[in-house]
N, C-alpha and C positions, 0 to 999 in steps of 0.2 A: 823480159819476163812476160810470159803469156798471162792473159787475164785470169784464166782458170787456175794456173799455178799460183798466181799472186793471191787468189782467194784461199788456197790451201795454206800458203805461207802465213797469211793473216791468222788463220785458226791455230796454226802451230805456235806462232809467237804469243798469242793470247794464253794458250795452255801452258807454254813454257814460263811466261811471267808468273802465272798462278803457282806453278810448281816451284819456281825459285823462291817466291814469297813463303810458301809452305815450308820449304827446306830451311830457310833462314830462321823462321819462327821456331821450328823444332830444334835446330842447333842451339839457339839461345836457351831454350828450356833444358837442353842437354847439359848445360854448364852446372845446373843444380841437381839434375836427375839423369846421370849418364847411363844408367842401366835399364831404362824403360825399353823393353823390346819393341813395342809398337812405335815408339818415337824413332828408334833406330831403323825399323823397317820403312817408316814413312820417308826418311831422308834417303835411304837406299833406293826406294821405288821412284822417288822424284828424279834422282840422278839418272837412274836407268831409263825412265821414260823420256827425259830430255835427250839422252844419248841416242835412243832409238829413233826419235823423231828427227833430230838434227842429221843423223846419218842418212835417213830416208830422203831428206830434201837437199842433201849435198853440202851441209854446213859441217865439213869434216873437222875443222879446228874445235868447234863446240863439242862434237862427239868425242874427240880425243881427250879434251879436258875432263868432261863428265865421266869418261871411262875410268880415269885414274881415281876420281872422287868415288865412283861406284865401287871400285876394287877395295879402296880403304874401308868403306862402310860394310862391304861384304866380309872383310876380316873382323870387323866389330861384331857383325851378326853371328859369325862362326865362333866367337869367343877367343880369337887369336890376339886381339888387342882391345884395350878399353878406350872409351871415348873421353880421354883426358882433355884438360883445358887447352893444351898446345895443339892437339889434333882438331878440336872444335874451332879454335881461333884460325887455324890454317884453312879449314873448310869454309869458314865465314869469309875469309879473304878470297877464296876461290869463287864463292857465290858473287862477290862484288865484281870479280873479273868476268864471270859468266854473264852478269847483267850487262856490262859494257859491251861484250861480244854480241849479245842478242840485240842490243840497241843499234850497234853498227850494222848488223845484218838486216835489221828492219829498214834502215836507210840505204841499204845496198852500198855501204861504205866500208873501207878497210878498218880492221880493229888494230889495237896496239899490240903488235906481235911480240915486242920485247917484254911488255908487262905480262902477257899470257905465258911466254916461255919461262919467265922467272917464277911465276906461280906454279906452273907445271913441274918445273925442276924441284921446287920445295916439296910438292906432293909426292913426286917419285922418290925423293930422298927419304921422306918419312915412310913410304911404302917399303923401301929397301931395308930400313932399320926396323926389322920385325920386333914386335913386343915379345918379351920373354914370357912363355906360359908359366902358370902357377907352379908346375912341377919343378921347373928349372930354378925358379925363385927360391924354392925350398931346398935346393941343393942337388936335385936329380940332374942327370947329365944325358938324357936321351936326346937323340938328334932331333932337330926342328921338324924334319919331314915326318918322322914317326909320331911326334906329338900332334902335328896337324892332322894326320890320318886318324889318330885316336880320337881327336875332338869330333871329326866328321862322323866317325863310326858311332860315337856315343849319341850324337844328335839324331842321325838318320837311320842307321842300320846297325844295331848293337852286335849282331852276330856275323857281320861280313866286313871285309876290308875294301872300302870304297876307293882306295888308291889304285886298284887294278882296273883293267879295261872292262867296261860293262856295256851291255846292249839294252836298248829300250825300244818298245813299241809305243807309238803315240797316235791316238785318234784325235784329230784337231779340226774343229769347225768354228770359225769366227762368227760373231753376231752379224745378222743380215745387214745392219746399218753401219758396219765398220768403215766402209769406203766414204760415207758421207762426213765422217769426222776425221778424215785423213789418216786413219789408223790402218796402214797397209799390212796385212798378215804376211805378205811375202818377206817383209823385213825380219820376221821371226824365223822363217825358213833360212834366210841368209845367215842369221846369227847361229842357228843350229848347225849349219854347214861348217862354220868355223870351229865347232867343238870336236869334230871327228868325221867318220865316214857316214854319209847320209844317203838314204834312199827314200824317195818321195813318190807316192802314187795318188793321183787325184781320186776323190770319191764322188762319183757322178750320180749317186742314187737319188738325191733330192733335186736334180736338175729338171726344171719344168720345160715344157715345149717352148719353142722360140716365141710364139705369139703371146705367151703369158709372162715373158721375161721383162723385168724392170731393170734398165741399165744402171740404176743407182743401188741395186740390192745385190749382195754377195751370196751366191748359192753354193759355191764349191766348198768341199771339205777335203782333208788330206789324211792318208794313211802313211805313217812315217816310221822308218827304222833308222836308229842312230847307234853307232858304236863309238864310244868315247872314253877318255880317261877322266872327264869332268864329273863332278859330284851330281847327284840327283837334285840337290838344292839349286845348283847353277842352272840346270835345265828348267826347273820350275820357275826360276826368276824371270825367264824370258817371256812367260805367259802372264805375268802379274798385272800388266796394264789392261788386259782384256776386261770387258764389262761382263755383267752377270748373264747376259744372253748368249755368251760364247760357251762352247763345250770342249773340254780337253780331258782326255783320259790317258794317264801315263802308266805303262807296265814295264817293269824291269825284268828282263829275261836273260838267261845264261845259255848261249848257243854252244853246244858241245864241240870240243876239238876232235880230230880224227883219232887220237889216242884214247879219248875218253868215251867215244860213241858207243862201242860195243858194251862196255861195262854199264854205262848209263841205261842202255836199252834193257839189259838183263835185269838190273835192279828194279826198273820201273815195271817190267812185265810181271816179275814175281810179286810185286805189291798189289797188282790189280786182281780183281775178282775174275772168275772164269767166264762169266757171261758178257764181259765187256772187252775181252782181249782182242776180238776181231773188229771192233768198232773203229770208226775213223777218229773218234775222240781219243781212244786209247793209243792209236798209232801216233797221233800228234803229241800226246803226253810223253811218249818215249823219246821223242826228238828234242824236247825242250823242257826246262824247268821254269815255270812262270809264277811270279809273285802275284798276289791279289792286286787287281787293277786299282789304281789310285786316281779318282776323279779330281782334277784340279779346279774344274768349274762344274757346278751341279747341272745335271741334265735337266732339260726343260720337261714339264709335265707332258703327258701323252697328247693332250689337246693342242699344245704348242708344237709338238712333233708333227702332227698332221698338217698344221698350218705352214710348217716349214717347206712342205712339198710345193706349196703355191703361196709364196709370201705376199702379204698385202703390199700395196703400192707405197704406203707411208709407214715407216717403223715408228712406234710410239716412243717418245723420249720424255724425260722429266723436265727438261729445259732446253732452250734453244738460244743461240747467240744472234743478237740483232744489233745492227749498227745504230748508234745514237742518233744519226741523222734521220733514220727512218722513224724512230720514236718521236723525234721533234716534229716531223711532218704530220704524224698521226695526231699529236697534241694540237697542232695548229688547226687541223681539220675539225677536231672536236670543239676547239674554241670557236670556229666559224659556225658550227652547228648550234652551239649555245647562243651565239648572237642571233642567228636566224630564228631560233625558237623564241627568244625574247621579243623579236620583232613581230612574229606571228601572234604571240599572246597579246601584245599591245593592240594590234590591228583587229584581232578577234573580239576584243572588248567593245569595239565600236559597232559591231553588227547587231541588227535588231532581232527581237523575239526568239522563236524556237531555234532559228539558225545559230544564234549566238550561244544558246545553251548547249547544242550539239557540238559546236566548234570548241567551246570552252572545255567540255568533257574530254574531247580528243586531245586538246592542247595540254590539259593537265597531265594526261598519261604521257604525252611526248616530253613534257617537262620532267616527269619522274624518271623516265628511261634515259633522257639526256643527262640528267644529273648523275645517275648511276654509272652511265658510260663514262662520263667525265671523271668521276672518282676512281674508277677502275683503270682508266688510261693513265691518270696521274700516278697511280701505284706502280706502274711499269718503270717510271723514272726514279722511284724511291730505292735507295740502296743503303745497306747497313753502314753505320759509322765506323765499324771495325776496319773498313777499307782505309780509313785515315789513321786509325789507332795502330794498325799493324806495322806501320813504318817506324814507330817510336821505340819499341824495345831494342832494336839494333842500334839506333842512334844513342840511346841511354847507355848501352853496353860500351860503345866506343868512347863516349864522353867520360864515364866513370873510370875507365881504364886510363885515360889521358890525365884526368884531374886527381886521381888517387882517392876517389870517393866511393862509398858503398850506398847504393840506392835500390830499394825494392819497389818495383812498379806494379801497381794493381789497377786493373781496368774493369769498370762496371758499365752495364748498359750497352755493350758492344753491338747488340742487334737492333738498337734504336735506329730507325730509318729517317732519312731526309733526302731531299732532291739531289740528284747527281751533280747538277751545276753548283749547288751550294757546297756539296762535299768537296768538289774539285777546288773551289776557291778558299775553303777553310784550312786546307792542308798546310800551307806555309805559315799562316798565323799560329796554328797549333804547334808547329815545330819551334817557332820563336819562343813561345811561352814556356814550353817544356825545357828548352835549352837554358833559358834564364832561371827556371826553377832549380835545375841541377847545378848551374854555375854559380849563381848569386844566392839562391835560397838555402840549399842543403849544405851543411858545414862538413869539414873534413872529419874523419872518424875520431881522431884524438880530441878534437875540439868538442864534438858531441858528447864523448865520454866525460870530459871535464865539466860539462854543463849538466850532467846527470841524465843524458839521453842515450838511447841505444846507438851503437856505433853505425848501424845501418839506417840511413834515412828512408822515409816513406814518401812516395809520390803516387797520388791517386788521380785517375781520370774517370769522371762520371758523365754519363750522357742519359738524358731523359726528356720526356715531353712535358710541357707545362703551358697551359693556356694557348694552345695553337702554335707554340714555338718549340724549338728544341734547345735545351740548355746543356752546355758543356762546361764542366768545372775541372780546373787543374788545381789540386790541393797538395801542398807539401807541409812537412813538419819541421821546416828549417828555421833560419834565423829571423824570418819576418822582415818587414820593411821599417827601417829607422826613419820615422817621419821628420825628426829634427835634422838629420843629416841631409835628407832630400830637400828640406826647406832651405838649409844653409847653402847647398849647391845652387838652388834656384835663385837665391839672392845674389850669389856670386856672378851668375850669368845675366842678372838683370831681369829675370822673369817675374820676380816678386819684389815689391818695395822692401827696403831695409827694415822698416818697423812694422811691416804688414804681418798679421798672423792669419793662418788658414786652418780650416777644419781638416780632419784626416782625409775625408773624401776629396777635397780640393788638392791636398798634397799628393794623393795617389794619382790624380789626373795629370800632375806634372810629369809623371813617368812617361806619358805618351806624347810629350812635347818633342818636336824634331830636334835631334842632336843632344838630347838630355841623357846623362849617364852619371851614376855615382861611383863607378868603378875607379879604383886607384891606378890600375894598370890596364893597358890595352893588350888583349891576347887574341889568338886566332879563333877563340870561342866567342868572346863578346867584349864589350867595353867601349865601343866607339859611339854609342848612342844612336845607332842605326837599327831600326827594326820595330821598336815599339810603336812609333808613330805610324809605320806602315801597317802594323797589326790592326790598330784601331781603324785606320782608313779603309782597309780591306773588309773588315767586319761591317763597318757602316755602309759600305757600298752594296752589301748584301741585304741591307735593311735591318741589320742587327746592332748590338752594342756590347761593350765589354765593361765589367765592373770589377773593382779590386777590394778585398777585405784582408787585413793583416794585423797581427799582433806580434810585437817584438819578442823574439826568442821562442815564439810558439808556432809560427808558420804563416802561410799566405794562401788565399783563395782567389783565383782569377775565374770569373764567371762570364761565359759568352752566351748571349741569347741570339738565336737566329730564326728566321722564318723557315717553315718546313719546305716550302717550294717558292720558286721565283716566277712560275708560269701563271699561277692564279692566286689572287689575294682577296681577302675580305676588305672591302672598302666602304668608306663613308662618302656619299655624294654631297658636295657643297656647291652653292651658287655664289658666284662673284660677278656682279653686273649681269650680263646676258650669258656668261660662260658657266659651264658646269665642270668642276674638278673632282678628282677622287683622292681622298686621303687614306693611306693605309691605317686600318683600325688598330694595328699593333702599336702605332706611334701615338695614338690619342689617349690623353689622360682624362680629360673632362671637357665639357662645353658649357659656357655660361652666357647670360645676356650681358651686353655691353652696358656699363655704367660710366658715363663720361666724367663723373666726379673723381674717378679713380685713375684718370690719365694724367701723367706728368711728362714733361719734356725736360730732359737733363742734358746740358751741354756736354758733347763728347760721347754720350751714351745713347742718344736718340730718344725714342718714345718708350716710356715704361708704363706698365699697368699694375696697380696694387691689388693683389689677390690674397686676402687673409694675411695681411702684414708681410707679404712677400712680393717683391717687385720683379715682374717678368718683362723682358723685351717684347714689344708689341709690333707686329708686322701687318700692315694693311695690304692684302694681296692685290687689290684694285690698283693701288699706286705702284706696287712692285712690278706688275705685269702691264702697266699703262692701259688699264681697261676703263671703260666709262663707268661712272659711279651709279649705283642703284638709287632709286627714289627714296628708299628706306635707309637712312644713314645710321640707324641705331645698330643694327647688325648683331652678330653673335661672335663670341671669341672661342676658338677651339684651342685648348691648351695641349701642346704636344711635347714629347721628349725628343731631344736632339743633342748630339755632341756632349753627352753627360749632364745636360741641364734641361730647362724647360723654356719655351717661348709661347707667346699667344699669337694666333693667326686670326685676323679679323676678316670675317666673311659676311655676306648678306643674308644667307639662309642655309639651314641644314635640310637635306633631303633624305632619300632612302639609304639604307645600308644594303649592299649586295656584293656577291662575288663577281669579280671582273677578270677577264682574260687579258693578260699584259701583252701588248704589242710593242716591239722595239721601235722607238722613235728615231734612233740613230740610223738603224738599218733602212728605214723607209723615208726619212727626211734628213735630219741632221741633229746633232746633240744640242740641247737647249738647257741652259743653266736653270736649276730649280725644278726641272721636269725629268722624271725617271722613265716614262713610257706613256703609252696611250691605250685606250680601250674603246670599243664600240658599244654603245648603250642600246637598249631595246627599241628605241625609236629611230635607230640608225645614225644618231649623231655621235661625233667623236668627243670623248672626254679625256683630258690630260691627267696623268697620275702625278701627284706632287712628290718631289724629292725633298723631304723635310730638312735634312742636313744641308742640301744644296740651297734651299730657300734661306736658311739661317746665314750661310756665308754670303749669299747674294745681297741680303738685307743690310749687311754690314758695309757694303760698298756702294749702296744706293741711298741717296738722301731722300727721305720721305717724312711726312708728318700727317697725323690724323686730326690735328687741331684746326685745320683750315675751315673757314666758314662753309656751312652747307649750302 
């Protein structure tokens, strides 16, 4: 595969994935609202666009499958069948098959031909079993063909029979930038040729001289004559994928036969006034009957018409597709610029007199522009969380069908944005939590009715910003969590002492213990105790945490807190010995002066610090990282949240707070326990960024004590 063709394939696959996702979402909504014409048209257009693109690039199997899907949806559009649940379920099954075919095509690998053939056979069988029109359902016995023609006549041309052969004149000019988006207008001409007899004449009026031509701009237009038995709607559908910059004018004309010609001429001439009988327009009028031209795409304003004669080198677009690797490189460069600006600011402060003032003025402007550039570049990586939410409705539909439950899904804050890397990592944990809510949380309809609840359960997804983080809540109105049952299971497994009593928060934390499950039976949905521990671990690896609230018989809330981005964080600089570390501000609860009287050493539990009648594990970073002790042994304690609890980190001094650009330590050196990354400070020194959860785990395996003599 050539590099240029590979680039076009990449664009096609990206657009096809978006279209499949849109098709799936609309089909799911169609289960509750099957008659929405816009929804029906969206599914039809998606199938049609994928068919056209796949045929253009030689993915014939994809084109054949989507052709049958498109035909079924065309019948729904024409009112020949309803989008009933069996049809929608079959189309959803076909979209799954379509996804697998596209995934195989991306990898240049063969797809499962047997699975595709089975789905295609089901689609063709449904297509062959035509839905009975309303007239037949009421006892009328007109033939199917007549009814179909009647429906088309009612929708498009009330006074004429569209089942007869018709001729059309089409003026077609695609947008100048069509070739850049791999939208080949020749594929439309190819599809038109399949509908009947086609005559095509290129329109060279807007062709510039060779010196002014841009090889990436499409200048040609076409004058087309088509004689076909197909309906006008079928012809119009071929142009639906075009953007607003394209121009298409469709005229339906009746070319007279030899038996009709003399009569038509006489009738036309008698109807005309005397002063126009000899004009060329009148002569043309006697030879054909022309309907009012129907513009499928609005003509551009006159000023744009003039520009078309000499198109600009770059066609304006509302968005462009950029590889994530290019964005990452840009962010890295901006990070380097931030570091350089910090270094210049620090060095500029050392200059004397007027030079320093002038330098500081310039540096303050540089700092302002750099910060603005940094914020705007970071926005490029921000994507709406709807990209993660959109995969859930289909999953819930399949789960409820399998489990016999009824669940209404509501999503709020879908346009809330977060970093693309965070979004990609949160997808699987989100799926786990939603599956558990449907399987374990929401009861069967008969059980809900017996408890005085609506038979349809409610599942809500909320996303919003709070204190520099993004919060995702999964809320259900199901059975809730039985804390006594969870505690009993934990005691059986030896996770909790037989006589030990726990608060609700501590009981909920047991759900995230590896291998823990309260399910009585293991199913293909859940019950093996695998997943919840992975959920917490994945969320914590992103610098976030997950909390649980629940009331028996009322429902549960799983609340996920995540940083907006992993590229830049707000950090607190701390000094430990001669080293400077960065603590994420989002993890810090408070900082206090060390009071040695509050230190206790407990056998088996290490060093504890009493803070307002609460005992916190105390970790001395100097001992943990084997650093030389500072002369000031009093130090500060920074209280941080980790793993659902709090610990105290003993440092020598607190320094400034600042935003830092995260550099991967693993990519540039190797993975280090307790360290999540590194950054470069304004003075050019490297500061390590602390992994709070990693430090907590590391401290449990390293013997250390703060009570040694100074």
